[in-house]
C-alpha beads as a LAMMPS data file, in Angstrom:
LAMMPS data file: protein, C-alpha beads

407 atoms
406 bonds

1 atom types
1 bond types

-500.0 500.0 xlo xhi
-500.0 500.0 ylo yhi
-500.0 500.0 zlo zhi

Masses

1 110.0

Atoms # bond

1 1 1 30.733 -47.951 416.034
2 1 1 32.597 -50.783 414.356
3 1 1 32.618 -52.721 417.614
4 1 1 28.847 -52.177 417.959
5 1 1 28.210 -53.499 414.442
6 1 1 30.304 -56.565 415.167
7 1 1 28.241 -57.268 418.286
8 1 1 24.994 -56.928 416.321
9 1 1 26.244 -59.303 413.653
10 1 1 27.332 -61.803 416.310
11 1 1 23.919 -61.644 417.971
12 1 1 22.198 -62.201 414.649
13 1 1 24.423 -65.144 413.848
14 1 1 23.675 -66.631 417.303
15 1 1 19.935 -66.197 416.686
16 1 1 20.211 -67.904 413.315
17 1 1 22.149 -70.760 414.930
18 1 1 19.479 -71.215 417.590
19 1 1 16.771 -71.251 414.954
20 1 1 18.682 -73.855 412.963
21 1 1 19.010 -75.992 416.088
22 1 1 15.320 -75.750 416.952
23 1 1 15.038 -72.680 419.189
24 1 1 16.351 -71.314 422.445
25 1 1 17.496 -73.733 425.184
26 1 1 14.834 -74.707 427.691
27 1 1 15.303 -73.144 431.096
28 1 1 14.297 -74.765 434.382
29 1 1 12.385 -72.437 436.674
30 1 1 11.022 -75.110 439.026
31 1 1 11.601 -74.665 442.756
32 1 1 13.204 -78.087 443.234
33 1 1 14.718 -78.627 439.803
34 1 1 13.999 -80.399 436.552
35 1 1 14.891 -83.527 434.658
36 1 1 16.132 -82.739 431.151
37 1 1 15.695 -85.485 428.575
38 1 1 17.728 -85.048 425.397
39 1 1 16.051 -85.628 422.014
40 1 1 17.439 -89.126 421.586
41 1 1 17.227 -90.193 425.251
42 1 1 14.435 -92.135 427.038
43 1 1 12.213 -90.852 429.825
44 1 1 13.405 -92.878 432.791
45 1 1 11.153 -94.141 435.580
46 1 1 12.032 -96.600 438.301
47 1 1 10.467 -99.167 440.559
48 1 1 11.431 -100.022 444.129
49 1 1 9.755 -103.362 444.842
50 1 1 10.355 -106.519 446.841
51 1 1 11.562 -108.864 444.119
52 1 1 13.472 -111.429 446.178
53 1 1 12.830 -113.426 449.321
54 1 1 9.582 -114.568 450.894
55 1 1 7.605 -111.524 449.696
56 1 1 8.851 -111.528 446.090
57 1 1 5.329 -112.363 444.891
58 1 1 4.340 -108.789 445.796
59 1 1 7.111 -107.295 443.700
60 1 1 6.472 -109.573 440.738
61 1 1 2.795 -108.694 440.913
62 1 1 3.425 -104.933 440.917
63 1 1 6.190 -104.999 438.318
64 1 1 3.890 -106.827 435.919
65 1 1 1.244 -104.129 436.323
66 1 1 3.832 -101.425 435.599
67 1 1 5.089 -103.197 432.491
68 1 1 1.588 -103.660 431.081
69 1 1 0.788 -99.976 431.637
70 1 1 3.929 -99.039 429.689
71 1 1 3.041 -101.540 426.943
72 1 1 -0.406 -99.973 426.628
73 1 1 1.281 -96.706 425.628
74 1 1 3.426 -98.419 423.053
75 1 1 6.425 -97.984 425.318
76 1 1 6.548 -94.246 424.578
77 1 1 5.690 -90.901 426.152
78 1 1 6.057 -87.520 424.408
79 1 1 7.707 -89.337 421.481
80 1 1 10.416 -90.677 423.792
81 1 1 10.934 -94.285 424.803
82 1 1 9.980 -95.083 428.392
83 1 1 12.860 -96.737 430.220
84 1 1 12.061 -98.752 433.348
85 1 1 14.833 -99.464 435.822
86 1 1 14.469 -100.957 439.285
87 1 1 15.858 -101.788 442.687
88 1 1 14.944 -104.525 445.143
89 1 1 13.572 -102.755 448.219
90 1 1 12.856 -106.082 449.924
91 1 1 10.191 -105.832 452.608
92 1 1 12.278 -104.099 455.243
93 1 1 13.519 -100.721 456.381
94 1 1 17.080 -101.627 455.399
95 1 1 16.003 -102.668 451.927
96 1 1 13.954 -99.525 451.413
97 1 1 16.777 -97.251 452.502
98 1 1 19.348 -98.926 450.249
99 1 1 17.035 -98.937 447.235
100 1 1 16.170 -95.271 447.771
101 1 1 19.825 -94.266 447.933
102 1 1 20.559 -96.028 444.648
103 1 1 17.557 -94.621 442.798
104 1 1 18.010 -91.083 444.135
105 1 1 21.613 -91.093 442.904
106 1 1 20.321 -91.301 439.319
107 1 1 19.350 -87.722 438.475
108 1 1 17.559 -88.830 435.274
109 1 1 14.868 -90.746 437.173
110 1 1 11.613 -88.821 436.940
111 1 1 9.411 -90.866 439.271
112 1 1 9.179 -94.166 441.108
113 1 1 6.534 -96.837 441.568
114 1 1 6.972 -98.453 444.979
115 1 1 7.467 -99.634 447.568
116 1 1 5.420 -102.739 448.306
117 1 1 5.893 -102.866 452.069
118 1 1 5.194 -99.968 454.392
119 1 1 8.375 -100.606 456.391
120 1 1 10.464 -100.094 453.241
121 1 1 8.610 -96.886 452.383
122 1 1 9.040 -95.465 455.877
123 1 1 12.830 -95.716 455.553
124 1 1 12.940 -94.665 451.900
125 1 1 10.761 -91.568 452.104
126 1 1 13.210 -89.052 453.622
127 1 1 15.748 -89.858 450.904
128 1 1 13.245 -89.813 448.052
129 1 1 11.591 -86.613 449.222
130 1 1 14.902 -84.782 449.697
131 1 1 15.911 -85.769 446.149
132 1 1 12.785 -84.079 444.767
133 1 1 11.342 -87.339 443.480
134 1 1 7.821 -88.725 443.548
135 1 1 7.044 -92.171 444.912
136 1 1 3.659 -93.772 444.153
137 1 1 3.008 -97.006 446.007
138 1 1 0.692 -99.735 444.737
139 1 1 0.531 -101.584 448.056
140 1 1 1.686 -99.488 451.045
141 1 1 -1.273 -99.374 453.417
142 1 1 0.080 -98.150 456.783
143 1 1 -1.955 -95.122 457.924
144 1 1 1.138 -93.230 459.150
145 1 1 2.525 -92.872 455.621
146 1 1 -0.121 -90.316 454.653
147 1 1 -0.419 -88.699 458.071
148 1 1 1.311 -85.338 458.569
149 1 1 1.802 -86.300 462.198
150 1 1 3.206 -89.651 461.112
151 1 1 5.877 -90.434 458.506
152 1 1 4.484 -88.533 455.503
153 1 1 6.951 -86.647 453.325
154 1 1 6.312 -84.447 450.252
155 1 1 6.374 -86.481 447.053
156 1 1 4.611 -89.546 448.479
157 1 1 1.409 -91.014 447.014
158 1 1 -0.370 -94.349 446.933
159 1 1 -3.084 -96.039 444.903
160 1 1 -3.460 -98.725 447.581
161 1 1 -6.134 -98.391 450.227
162 1 1 -5.269 -96.848 453.570
163 1 1 -5.552 -99.417 456.359
164 1 1 -7.924 -97.039 458.090
165 1 1 -10.331 -98.547 455.555
166 1 1 -9.109 -102.142 455.633
167 1 1 -8.946 -102.499 459.416
168 1 1 -12.451 -101.099 459.706
169 1 1 -13.786 -103.448 457.013
170 1 1 -12.262 -106.474 458.745
171 1 1 -13.668 -105.496 462.141
172 1 1 -17.100 -104.805 460.677
173 1 1 -17.169 -108.216 459.057
174 1 1 -15.962 -109.998 462.198
175 1 1 -18.509 -108.308 464.471
176 1 1 -21.528 -107.901 462.217
177 1 1 -21.283 -110.879 459.863
178 1 1 -19.438 -113.514 461.910
179 1 1 -21.063 -112.483 465.189
180 1 1 -17.708 -112.302 466.980
181 1 1 -17.702 -110.582 470.344
182 1 1 -14.170 -111.417 471.530
183 1 1 -11.097 -110.889 469.375
184 1 1 -7.331 -111.247 469.685
185 1 1 -4.597 -109.909 467.386
186 1 1 -1.024 -110.801 466.490
187 1 1 1.322 -108.552 464.519
188 1 1 5.021 -108.607 463.633
189 1 1 6.075 -105.119 464.713
190 1 1 6.082 -103.706 461.182
191 1 1 4.293 -100.411 460.413
192 1 1 1.878 -102.333 458.198
193 1 1 0.913 -105.103 460.615
194 1 1 0.923 -103.074 463.810
195 1 1 -1.027 -100.227 462.261
196 1 1 -3.613 -102.521 460.712
197 1 1 -4.303 -104.503 463.868
198 1 1 -4.603 -101.235 465.802
199 1 1 -7.327 -100.000 463.442
200 1 1 -9.100 -103.358 463.717
201 1 1 -8.965 -103.205 467.519
202 1 1 -10.293 -99.649 467.708
203 1 1 -13.200 -100.430 465.399
204 1 1 -14.010 -103.749 467.082
205 1 1 -14.201 -102.022 470.458
206 1 1 -16.283 -99.222 468.989
207 1 1 -18.807 -101.809 467.791
208 1 1 -19.029 -103.250 471.294
209 1 1 -16.545 -106.102 471.092
210 1 1 -13.903 -107.125 473.616
211 1 1 -10.228 -107.453 472.696
212 1 1 -8.720 -110.178 474.837
213 1 1 -5.121 -110.159 473.599
214 1 1 -2.738 -108.075 471.494
215 1 1 0.718 -109.496 470.939
216 1 1 3.599 -109.646 468.508
217 1 1 5.980 -112.133 466.943
218 1 1 9.309 -111.363 465.318
219 1 1 9.979 -111.668 461.633
220 1 1 11.826 -114.960 461.322
221 1 1 10.103 -116.698 464.256
222 1 1 9.085 -120.274 463.524
223 1 1 7.558 -121.501 466.774
224 1 1 4.230 -119.711 467.203
225 1 1 2.904 -122.048 469.899
226 1 1 3.822 -119.849 472.898
227 1 1 1.936 -116.795 471.635
228 1 1 -0.962 -118.935 470.413
229 1 1 -1.212 -120.474 473.886
230 1 1 -1.529 -116.968 475.331
231 1 1 -4.221 -116.157 472.781
232 1 1 -6.129 -119.328 473.650
233 1 1 -6.345 -118.455 477.350
234 1 1 -9.484 -116.386 476.677
235 1 1 -10.804 -118.449 473.755
236 1 1 -11.488 -115.505 471.386
237 1 1 -14.079 -115.797 468.654
238 1 1 -11.642 -114.326 466.117
239 1 1 -7.853 -114.218 465.847
240 1 1 -6.773 -111.410 463.536
241 1 1 -3.161 -111.600 462.297
242 1 1 -2.453 -109.235 459.378
243 1 1 1.116 -110.339 458.643
244 1 1 3.097 -111.860 455.775
245 1 1 4.419 -115.252 454.864
246 1 1 6.014 -117.330 456.257
247 1 1 5.036 -116.196 459.768
248 1 1 1.351 -116.059 458.840
249 1 1 1.456 -119.589 457.429
250 1 1 2.979 -120.869 460.671
251 1 1 0.434 -119.112 462.876
252 1 1 -2.414 -120.657 460.901
253 1 1 -0.900 -124.142 460.778
254 1 1 0.152 -124.292 464.438
255 1 1 -3.152 -122.900 465.719
256 1 1 -4.661 -126.338 465.082
257 1 1 -2.396 -127.757 467.812
258 1 1 -3.493 -125.364 470.557
259 1 1 -6.303 -126.284 472.957
260 1 1 -8.796 -123.462 473.309
261 1 1 -8.634 -122.325 469.698
262 1 1 -10.923 -125.011 468.281
263 1 1 -13.763 -122.543 467.791
264 1 1 -11.657 -119.502 466.964
265 1 1 -12.000 -118.140 463.426
266 1 1 -8.698 -117.211 461.801
267 1 1 -8.602 -113.882 459.991
268 1 1 -5.731 -112.461 457.953
269 1 1 -5.221 -109.572 455.536
270 1 1 -3.727 -108.770 452.149
271 1 1 -0.236 -109.861 453.232
272 1 1 -1.507 -113.447 453.059
273 1 1 -3.669 -112.986 449.975
274 1 1 -1.220 -114.933 447.867
275 1 1 -1.523 -118.186 445.962
276 1 1 1.033 -120.088 448.011
277 1 1 -0.555 -119.385 451.388
278 1 1 -3.403 -121.961 451.584
279 1 1 -1.277 -124.994 450.732
280 1 1 1.514 -123.830 453.039
281 1 1 -0.846 -123.231 455.976
282 1 1 -2.611 -126.525 455.390
283 1 1 -6.015 -127.724 456.636
284 1 1 -6.108 -125.142 459.428
285 1 1 -6.634 -122.473 456.763
286 1 1 -9.958 -123.948 455.662
287 1 1 -12.661 -121.535 456.788
288 1 1 -10.184 -118.705 457.310
289 1 1 -10.977 -115.187 456.091
290 1 1 -8.693 -112.680 454.387
291 1 1 -9.291 -108.992 453.750
292 1 1 -7.679 -107.497 450.686
293 1 1 -7.962 -105.829 447.281
294 1 1 -11.035 -106.716 445.259
295 1 1 -11.301 -105.451 441.706
296 1 1 -13.910 -106.422 439.109
297 1 1 -15.200 -105.253 435.741
298 1 1 -14.412 -105.502 432.056
299 1 1 -11.328 -103.284 432.210
300 1 1 -9.899 -105.426 434.980
301 1 1 -10.593 -108.576 432.990
302 1 1 -8.750 -106.941 430.123
303 1 1 -5.740 -106.448 432.393
304 1 1 -5.870 -110.120 433.410
305 1 1 -5.997 -111.142 429.745
306 1 1 -2.938 -109.019 429.004
307 1 1 -1.167 -110.546 431.997
308 1 1 -1.870 -114.059 430.765
309 1 1 -0.635 -113.172 427.264
310 1 1 2.547 -111.522 428.537
311 1 1 3.499 -113.642 431.550
312 1 1 1.204 -116.672 431.514
313 1 1 -1.386 -117.553 434.131
314 1 1 -2.750 -115.197 436.782
315 1 1 -1.026 -112.486 438.844
316 1 1 0.545 -113.825 442.056
317 1 1 -0.965 -111.227 444.391
318 1 1 -3.682 -108.591 444.580
319 1 1 -2.034 -105.251 443.796
320 1 1 -1.199 -105.506 440.076
321 1 1 -4.159 -103.263 439.151
322 1 1 -3.033 -100.702 441.725
323 1 1 0.448 -100.693 440.124
324 1 1 -1.137 -100.256 436.702
325 1 1 -3.132 -97.253 437.938
326 1 1 -0.099 -95.779 439.727
327 1 1 1.970 -95.965 436.552
328 1 1 -0.701 -94.240 434.492
329 1 1 -1.148 -91.475 437.064
330 1 1 2.610 -90.846 436.962
331 1 1 2.853 -90.893 433.163
332 1 1 -0.222 -88.680 432.751
333 1 1 1.253 -86.151 435.180
334 1 1 4.606 -86.147 433.353
335 1 1 2.826 -85.477 430.056
336 1 1 0.852 -82.654 431.666
337 1 1 3.784 -80.698 433.098
338 1 1 6.568 -81.447 430.616
339 1 1 7.933 -78.665 428.423
340 1 1 8.949 -79.914 424.984
341 1 1 11.541 -78.024 422.955
342 1 1 11.503 -77.621 419.205
343 1 1 14.285 -80.187 418.902
344 1 1 12.455 -82.789 421.015
345 1 1 14.212 -82.045 424.287
346 1 1 11.865 -82.597 427.235
347 1 1 12.113 -80.660 430.488
348 1 1 10.176 -82.161 433.417
349 1 1 9.849 -79.853 436.453
350 1 1 9.872 -81.818 439.701
351 1 1 7.669 -79.647 441.932
352 1 1 5.176 -79.170 439.121
353 1 1 5.053 -82.945 438.760
354 1 1 4.250 -83.324 442.455
355 1 1 1.577 -80.662 442.156
356 1 1 0.023 -82.387 439.150
357 1 1 -0.205 -85.739 440.942
358 1 1 -1.655 -84.087 444.049
359 1 1 -4.257 -82.440 441.807
360 1 1 -5.320 -85.789 440.315
361 1 1 -9.094 -85.936 440.559
362 1 1 -11.690 -88.259 439.083
363 1 1 -9.026 -90.498 437.533
364 1 1 -10.849 -93.473 436.043
365 1 1 -8.584 -96.317 437.064
366 1 1 -9.027 -100.042 437.038
367 1 1 -9.243 -99.982 440.841
368 1 1 -11.934 -97.295 440.847
369 1 1 -12.196 -93.528 440.644
370 1 1 -9.049 -92.074 442.203
371 1 1 -8.517 -88.582 443.588
372 1 1 -5.352 -87.696 445.488
373 1 1 -5.381 -85.592 448.635
374 1 1 -2.599 -83.339 449.903
375 1 1 -0.804 -86.159 451.723
376 1 1 -0.996 -88.664 448.885
377 1 1 -3.989 -90.896 449.556
378 1 1 -5.520 -91.470 446.128
379 1 1 -7.767 -94.475 446.833
380 1 1 -11.116 -94.467 448.619
381 1 1 -11.170 -98.015 449.958
382 1 1 -13.862 -99.070 447.490
383 1 1 -11.683 -101.831 446.014
384 1 1 -11.762 -104.066 449.115
385 1 1 -13.392 -107.394 449.879
386 1 1 -13.436 -110.307 452.313
387 1 1 -12.277 -113.669 450.931
388 1 1 -12.975 -117.092 452.434
389 1 1 -10.389 -119.858 452.088
390 1 1 -11.850 -123.303 451.388
391 1 1 -10.480 -126.765 450.745
392 1 1 -10.486 -125.902 447.049
393 1 1 -7.626 -123.512 447.740
394 1 1 -5.854 -125.603 450.372
395 1 1 -5.759 -128.920 448.542
396 1 1 -7.270 -128.283 445.119
397 1 1 -4.980 -125.541 443.821
398 1 1 -7.839 -123.095 443.239
399 1 1 -6.902 -119.405 443.273
400 1 1 -8.109 -116.860 444.169
401 1 1 -10.716 -117.789 446.793
402 1 1 -14.238 -116.451 446.506
403 1 1 -15.165 -113.019 447.798
404 1 1 -17.930 -113.473 450.350
405 1 1 -18.516 -109.848 451.346
406 1 1 -17.792 -106.328 450.157
407 1 1 -18.253 -103.136 452.165

Bonds

1 1 1 2
2 1 2 3
3 1 3 4
4 1 4 5
5 1 5 6
6 1 6 7
7 1 7 8
8 1 8 9
9 1 9 10
10 1 10 11
11 1 11 12
12 1 12 13
13 1 13 14
14 1 14 15
15 1 15 16
16 1 16 17
17 1 17 18
18 1 18 19
19 1 19 20
20 1 20 21
21 1 21 22
22 1 22 23
23 1 23 24
24 1 24 25
25 1 25 26
26 1 26 27
27 1 27 28
28 1 28 29
29 1 29 30
30 1 30 31
31 1 31 32
32 1 32 33
33 1 33 34
34 1 34 35
35 1 35 36
36 1 36 37
37 1 37 38
38 1 38 39
39 1 39 40
40 1 40 41
41 1 41 42
42 1 42 43
43 1 43 44
44 1 44 45
45 1 45 46
46 1 46 47
47 1 47 48
48 1 48 49
49 1 49 50
50 1 50 51
51 1 51 52
52 1 52 53
53 1 53 54
54 1 54 55
55 1 55 56
56 1 56 57
57 1 57 58
58 1 58 59
59 1 59 60
60 1 60 61
61 1 61 62
62 1 62 63
63 1 63 64
64 1 64 65
65 1 65 66
66 1 66 67
67 1 67 68
68 1 68 69
69 1 69 70
70 1 70 71
71 1 71 72
72 1 72 73
73 1 73 74
74 1 74 75
75 1 75 76
76 1 76 77
77 1 77 78
78 1 78 79
79 1 79 80
80 1 80 81
81 1 81 82
82 1 82 83
83 1 83 84
84 1 84 85
85 1 85 86
86 1 86 87
87 1 87 88
88 1 88 89
89 1 89 90
90 1 90 91
91 1 91 92
92 1 92 93
93 1 93 94
94 1 94 95
95 1 95 96
96 1 96 97
97 1 97 98
98 1 98 99
99 1 99 100
100 1 100 101
101 1 101 102
102 1 102 103
103 1 103 104
104 1 104 105
105 1 105 106
106 1 106 107
107 1 107 108
108 1 108 109
109 1 109 110
110 1 110 111
111 1 111 112
112 1 112 113
113 1 113 114
114 1 114 115
115 1 115 116
116 1 116 117
117 1 117 118
118 1 118 119
119 1 119 120
120 1 120 121
121 1 121 122
122 1 122 123
123 1 123 124
124 1 124 125
125 1 125 126
126 1 126 127
127 1 127 128
128 1 128 129
129 1 129 130
130 1 130 131
131 1 131 132
132 1 132 133
133 1 133 134
134 1 134 135
135 1 135 136
136 1 136 137
137 1 137 138
138 1 138 139
139 1 139 140
140 1 140 141
141 1 141 142
142 1 142 143
143 1 143 144
144 1 144 145
145 1 145 146
146 1 146 147
147 1 147 148
148 1 148 149
149 1 149 150
150 1 150 151
151 1 151 152
152 1 152 153
153 1 153 154
154 1 154 155
155 1 155 156
156 1 156 157
157 1 157 158
158 1 158 159
159 1 159 160
160 1 160 161
161 1 161 162
162 1 162 163
163 1 163 164
164 1 164 165
165 1 165 166
166 1 166 167
167 1 167 168
168 1 168 169
169 1 169 170
170 1 170 171
171 1 171 172
172 1 172 173
173 1 173 174
174 1 174 175
175 1 175 176
176 1 176 177
177 1 177 178
178 1 178 179
179 1 179 180
180 1 180 181
181 1 181 182
182 1 182 183
183 1 183 184
184 1 184 185
185 1 185 186
186 1 186 187
187 1 187 188
188 1 188 189
189 1 189 190
190 1 190 191
191 1 191 192
192 1 192 193
193 1 193 194
194 1 194 195
195 1 195 196
196 1 196 197
197 1 197 198
198 1 198 199
199 1 199 200
200 1 200 201
201 1 201 202
202 1 202 203
203 1 203 204
204 1 204 205
205 1 205 206
206 1 206 207
207 1 207 208
208 1 208 209
209 1 209 210
210 1 210 211
211 1 211 212
212 1 212 213
213 1 213 214
214 1 214 215
215 1 215 216
216 1 216 217
217 1 217 218
218 1 218 219
219 1 219 220
220 1 220 221
221 1 221 222
222 1 222 223
223 1 223 224
224 1 224 225
225 1 225 226
226 1 226 227
227 1 227 228
228 1 228 229
229 1 229 230
230 1 230 231
231 1 231 232
232 1 232 233
233 1 233 234
234 1 234 235
235 1 235 236
236 1 236 237
237 1 237 238
238 1 238 239
239 1 239 240
240 1 240 241
241 1 241 242
242 1 242 243
243 1 243 244
244 1 244 245
245 1 245 246
246 1 246 247
247 1 247 248
248 1 248 249
249 1 249 250
250 1 250 251
251 1 251 252
252 1 252 253
253 1 253 254
254 1 254 255
255 1 255 256
256 1 256 257
257 1 257 258
258 1 258 259
259 1 259 260
260 1 260 261
261 1 261 262
262 1 262 263
263 1 263 264
264 1 264 265
265 1 265 266
266 1 266 267
267 1 267 268
268 1 268 269
269 1 269 270
270 1 270 271
271 1 271 272
272 1 272 273
273 1 273 274
274 1 274 275
275 1 275 276
276 1 276 277
277 1 277 278
278 1 278 279
279 1 279 280
280 1 280 281
281 1 281 282
282 1 282 283
283 1 283 284
284 1 284 285
285 1 285 286
286 1 286 287
287 1 287 288
288 1 288 289
289 1 289 290
290 1 290 291
291 1 291 292
292 1 292 293
293 1 293 294
294 1 294 295
295 1 295 296
296 1 296 297
297 1 297 298
298 1 298 299
299 1 299 300
300 1 300 301
301 1 301 302
302 1 302 303
303 1 303 304
304 1 304 305
305 1 305 306
306 1 306 307
307 1 307 308
308 1 308 309
309 1 309 310
310 1 310 311
311 1 311 312
312 1 312 313
313 1 313 314
314 1 314 315
315 1 315 316
316 1 316 317
317 1 317 318
318 1 318 319
319 1 319 320
320 1 320 321
321 1 321 322
322 1 322 323
323 1 323 324
324 1 324 325
325 1 325 326
326 1 326 327
327 1 327 328
328 1 328 329
329 1 329 330
330 1 330 331
331 1 331 332
332 1 332 333
333 1 333 334
334 1 334 335
335 1 335 336
336 1 336 337
337 1 337 338
338 1 338 339
339 1 339 340
340 1 340 341
341 1 341 342
342 1 342 343
343 1 343 344
344 1 344 345
345 1 345 346
346 1 346 347
347 1 347 348
348 1 348 349
349 1 349 350
350 1 350 351
351 1 351 352
352 1 352 353
353 1 353 354
354 1 354 355
355 1 355 356
356 1 356 357
357 1 357 358
358 1 358 359
359 1 359 360
360 1 360 361
361 1 361 362
362 1 362 363
363 1 363 364
364 1 364 365
365 1 365 366
366 1 366 367
367 1 367 368
368 1 368 369
369 1 369 370
370 1 370 371
371 1 371 372
372 1 372 373
373 1 373 374
374 1 374 375
375 1 375 376
376 1 376 377
377 1 377 378
378 1 378 379
379 1 379 380
380 1 380 381
381 1 381 382
382 1 382 383
383 1 383 384
384 1 384 385
385 1 385 386
386 1 386 387
387 1 387 388
388 1 388 389
389 1 389 390
390 1 390 391
391 1 391 392
392 1 392 393
393 1 393 394
394 1 394 395
395 1 395 396
396 1 396 397
397 1 397 398
398 1 398 399
399 1 399 400
400 1 400 401
401 1 401 402
402 1 402 403
403 1 403 404
404 1 404 405
405 1 405 406
406 1 406 407
């Protein structure tokens, strides 16, 4: 009996201690685990972006959008500071894999905004998914990333358009608005460029056009004359090359030297929708068209005003609004699923977080109304336009060029 009374007293004392400390400990019942944030610790999110090298403008653009979204919440979520850490994923499979390994090793990271380039995401996804993390990309556009028969993995989402939209928009404009009937394409072997030109080709043929040439260059190539000579053999009406700098700059510039391309319209995509492209490509870029993100409205202007106040000038690329929306979708989902203890401890269940993002519907973002499907496509393709490069951009420093058509 005495032993029983001692046990009762001990249990009571333990209950009183728990009450004094703010209640019972939070328990994780999530299928793939939880992130526990102590009362005095920040909620940690990460970015994996290309912040060095020739494509650093993409990373700078996205990181700025993330930072402004955090600022708009006063830097806090659930009464905890928001901590942003990051890794340079470059614009390559190797960079994506290395960045993913580093971020996944930090068990306090709740979610990630990134990557910029589809090649980096393709390599990063198996690691990120296995770690139970979520990855929301502001600028991955390769169709395979959200295709169950492609490279999709659980935990992947994007606020960028799927190139199934962008390739179709570009082909529609080339055939219906420019009157092109023959087209050629050049890509660089990356998931982004190859996938985008493939969608363009399929749609152009569907409309009744003829594709005279499909070829590839290597990242790092500088002499584009041989492939341009092959393109010129059939004098296409349009040359579509959805690749990045500096290869895209060189294709545009050197096309002016190739007989047979005098009447060929150059057409690029969002990889070249960057301030430095027109001056680098030179006079050959005048009259060129670019497909890419197109966002308007008062809320977007407000984002641009905040950018100017925080960083000065205009964003260097076109996906800053997509990064802003991605960050808010992530933070809203964290707030929705988090369990907050009496002492301020926050428990964030990982599978529940994935489920909450997947269930995102009717999200009023700067880039439009976003609803995520089961494989992570959250955008509808509504935020796309066709830009025309003029001498004002090539020699006058104007940026961005005017949008001449929207789908």
